[in-house]
VOFIGU-959318 format. One record per residue (C-alpha): x, y, z; residue number from 1; residue in one letter. Coordinates in Angstrom, 1 decimal. Layout:
# residues N
<kolgu <X Y Z> NUM "A">,
...
# end
This chain:
# residues 153
<kolgu <11.2 -0.5 -5.4> 1 "X">,
<kolgu <10.4 0.2 -2.2> 2 "X">,
<kolgu <13.4 1.7 -1.4> 3 "X">,
<kolgu <13.4 3.9 -4.8> 4 "X">,
<kolgu <9.6 5.0 -4.1> 5 "X">,
<kolgu <10.1 6.7 -0.8> 6 "X">,
<kolgu <11.9 9.9 -1.8> 7 "X">,
<kolgu <12.4 11.8 -5.0> 8 "X">,
<kolgu <16.2 11.9 -4.6> 9 "X">,
<kolgu <18.3 8.9 -4.7> 10 "X">,
<kolgu <17.3 5.6 -3.0> 11 "X">,
<kolgu <20.2 6.2 -0.5> 12 "X">,
<kolgu <19.4 9.5 0.6> 13 "X">,
<kolgu <16.9 8.5 3.4> 14 "X">,
<kolgu <17.1 5.8 5.8> 15 "X">,
<kolgu <14.3 3.2 5.7> 16 "X">,
<kolgu <12.2 2.6 8.6> 17 "X">,
<kolgu <13.7 -0.1 10.7> 18 "X">,
<kolgu <10.2 -1.8 9.9> 19 "X">,
<kolgu <10.8 -1.8 6.5> 20 "X">,
<kolgu <14.6 -2.8 6.6> 21 "X">,
<kolgu <14.1 -6.2 8.6> 22 "X">,
<kolgu <11.5 -7.1 5.9> 23 "X">,
<kolgu <13.6 -6.8 3.1> 24 "X">,
<kolgu <16.3 -8.9 4.9> 25 "X">,
<kolgu <13.8 -11.3 5.8> 26 "X">,
<kolgu <12.5 -11.6 2.7> 27 "X">,
<kolgu <15.5 -11.7 0.7> 28 "X">,
<kolgu <17.0 -14.4 3.3> 29 "X">,
<kolgu <14.1 -16.6 2.7> 30 "X">,
<kolgu <13.7 -16.6 -1.3> 31 "X">,
<kolgu <17.6 -16.7 -1.2> 32 "X">,
<kolgu <17.0 -19.8 1.1> 33 "X">,
<kolgu <14.4 -21.5 -0.8> 34 "X">,
<kolgu <15.8 -20.8 -4.3> 35 "X">,
<kolgu <19.1 -22.5 -3.6> 36 "X">,
<kolgu <17.8 -25.1 -0.9> 37 "X">,
<kolgu <14.3 -26.5 -1.8> 38 "X">,
<kolgu <13.0 -28.1 -4.8> 39 "X">,
<kolgu <9.6 -27.6 -6.2> 40 "X">,
<kolgu <7.4 -29.6 -8.7> 41 "X">,
<kolgu <10.2 -31.1 -10.4> 42 "X">,
<kolgu <12.4 -27.9 -10.6> 43 "X">,
<kolgu <16.0 -28.3 -8.8> 44 "X">,
<kolgu <17.1 -25.2 -6.8> 45 "X">,
<kolgu <19.7 -23.0 -8.0> 46 "X">,
<kolgu <23.3 -22.7 -7.3> 47 "X">,
<kolgu <24.9 -20.4 -4.7> 48 "X">,
<kolgu <26.9 -18.7 -7.8> 49 "X">,
<kolgu <23.3 -18.3 -10.1> 50 "X">,
<kolgu <21.7 -16.8 -7.0> 51 "X">,
<kolgu <24.8 -14.3 -6.8> 52 "X">,
<kolgu <24.3 -13.6 -10.6> 53 "X">,
<kolgu <20.7 -12.9 -10.0> 54 "X">,
<kolgu <21.5 -10.1 -7.3> 55 "X">,
<kolgu <24.1 -8.8 -9.2> 56 "X">,
<kolgu <21.3 -8.7 -12.2> 57 "X">,
<kolgu <18.4 -7.0 -9.7> 58 "X">,
<kolgu <20.9 -4.5 -8.2> 59 "X">,
<kolgu <22.2 -3.3 -11.3> 60 "X">,
<kolgu <18.7 -2.8 -12.5> 61 "X">,
<kolgu <17.9 -1.4 -9.3> 62 "X">,
<kolgu <20.0 1.8 -9.7> 63 "X">,
<kolgu <19.2 2.4 -13.3> 64 "X">,
<kolgu <15.5 2.2 -12.3> 65 "X">,
<kolgu <16.2 4.7 -9.8> 66 "X">,
<kolgu <18.4 7.0 -12.1> 67 "X">,
<kolgu <15.7 6.9 -14.7> 68 "X">,
<kolgu <13.2 8.1 -11.5> 69 "X">,
<kolgu <15.8 11.1 -11.0> 70 "X">,
<kolgu <15.6 11.8 -15.0> 71 "X">,
<kolgu <11.4 11.7 -14.9> 72 "X">,
<kolgu <11.3 14.0 -11.6> 73 "X">,
<kolgu <13.6 16.3 -13.2> 74 "X">,
<kolgu <11.3 16.4 -16.7> 75 "X">,
<kolgu <8.4 16.7 -14.7> 76 "X">,
<kolgu <9.7 19.5 -13.4> 77 "X">,
<kolgu <11.3 21.3 -16.1> 78 "X">,
<kolgu <8.8 21.1 -18.1> 79 "X">,
<kolgu <6.1 21.5 -15.8> 80 "X">,
<kolgu <4.2 18.4 -17.0> 81 "X">,
<kolgu <3.0 18.7 -13.3> 82 "X">,
<kolgu <1.4 21.9 -11.7> 83 "X">,
<kolgu <2.6 20.6 -8.2> 84 "X">,
<kolgu <0.8 24.1 -6.6> 85 "X">,
<kolgu <-2.0 23.3 -8.8> 86 "X">,
<kolgu <-2.4 19.8 -7.6> 87 "X">,
<kolgu <-1.7 20.8 -3.9> 88 "X">,
<kolgu <-4.5 23.9 -4.2> 89 "X">,
<kolgu <-7.3 20.9 -5.7> 90 "X">,
<kolgu <-6.4 18.4 -2.7> 91 "X">,
<kolgu <-6.8 21.5 -0.1> 92 "X">,
<kolgu <-10.2 22.5 -1.5> 93 "X">,
<kolgu <-12.1 19.0 -1.7> 94 "X">,
<kolgu <-14.6 18.7 0.9> 95 "X">,
<kolgu <-13.6 16.2 3.8> 96 "X">,
<kolgu <-17.1 14.5 3.9> 97 "X">,
<kolgu <-17.7 12.9 7.9> 98 "X">,
<kolgu <-19.8 10.3 7.6> 99 "X">,
<kolgu <-22.5 9.5 10.4> 100 "X">,
<kolgu <-23.7 7.3 12.2> 101 "X">,
<kolgu <-27.2 7.2 9.8> 102 "X">,
<kolgu <-24.9 7.3 6.6> 103 "X">,
<kolgu <-23.0 4.2 7.9> 104 "X">,
<kolgu <-25.9 2.4 8.5> 105 "X">,
<kolgu <-27.1 3.1 5.5> 106 "X">,
<kolgu <-23.7 2.4 3.3> 107 "X">,
<kolgu <-24.0 -1.1 5.6> 108 "X">,
<kolgu <-27.7 -1.9 4.2> 109 "X">,
<kolgu <-26.7 -1.3 0.8> 110 "X">,
<kolgu <-23.7 -2.9 0.4> 111 "X">,
<kolgu <-26.1 -6.0 2.2> 112 "X">,
<kolgu <-28.0 -5.4 -0.5> 113 "X">,
<kolgu <-25.9 -5.7 -3.2> 114 "X">,
<kolgu <-24.6 -9.0 -1.7> 115 "X">,
<kolgu <-28.2 -10.2 -1.5> 116 "X">,
<kolgu <-28.8 -9.3 -5.2> 117 "X">,
<kolgu <-25.3 -11.0 -6.5> 118 "X">,
<kolgu <-26.8 -13.9 -4.1> 119 "X">,
<kolgu <-23.8 -14.0 -2.2> 120 "X">,
<kolgu <-22.9 -14.3 1.5> 121 "X">,
<kolgu <-23.8 -11.9 3.8> 122 "X">,
<kolgu <-22.1 -14.2 6.6> 123 "X">,
<kolgu <-18.8 -12.3 5.8> 124 "X">,
<kolgu <-19.3 -9.3 7.9> 125 "X">,
<kolgu <-16.6 -7.9 10.1> 126 "X">,
<kolgu <-17.1 -4.8 12.5> 127 "X">,
<kolgu <-15.1 -1.9 12.6> 128 "X">,
<kolgu <-14.8 0.2 15.9> 129 "X">,
<kolgu <-14.7 3.5 14.4> 130 "X">,
<kolgu <-12.7 6.5 15.8> 131 "X">,
<kolgu <-14.7 9.1 17.9> 132 "X">,
<kolgu <-13.0 11.5 15.5> 133 "X">,
<kolgu <-14.1 10.1 12.4> 134 "X">,
<kolgu <-17.9 9.1 13.3> 135 "X">,
<kolgu <-20.2 12.6 13.3> 136 "X">,
<kolgu <-16.8 15.1 13.2> 137 "X">,
<kolgu <-16.6 14.0 16.9> 138 "X">,
<kolgu <-19.6 14.2 18.5> 139 "X">,
<kolgu <-20.0 11.1 20.0> 140 "X">,
<kolgu <-19.1 10.6 23.3> 141 "X">,
<kolgu <-15.5 9.3 24.4> 142 "X">,
<kolgu <-15.2 5.7 24.4> 143 "X">,
<kolgu <-18.7 4.6 23.0> 144 "X">,
<kolgu <-18.2 2.1 20.6> 145 "X">,
<kolgu <-19.7 2.7 16.8> 146 "X">,
<kolgu <-20.0 -0.5 14.5> 147 "X">,
<kolgu <-19.7 -0.3 11.1> 148 "X">,
<kolgu <-20.5 -3.4 9.2> 149 "X">,
<kolgu <-19.1 -4.5 5.7> 150 "X">,
<kolgu <-19.8 -7.2 3.7> 151 "X">,
<kolgu <-17.0 -9.2 1.4> 152 "X">,
<kolgu <-18.2 -8.6 -2.5> 153 "X">,
# end
């Protein structure tokens, strides 16, 4: 489905990135080998023939879903179900707030307080280096390290 979702046209109309393609090859190879060679909890491996039938079934439905995607996009465009121009204007008009160091500190304190109230551990805090342009609209000194602490709630 990742191959289909990348484009508004047929999945093969745009070449996938090498990383995506290699991940696909690895996943398909690994799952196929596991399903035909390994038994789990009393389940026997499937035959190579069964695996082939399953992959044919998957590929047929993949092409059908991709065709249905094209139909859906055409219906959306034809009946103006989504006004693309209005949507893009809305996205452009949305304010882009920047969170300064005091805002980051307050956010971190608020998250820690929620964790304390819930009785959850605040030891799961990790620091993230925030890029210069994301903090204070670029007013920090180049290379200056900013630490933002988050709690895994």
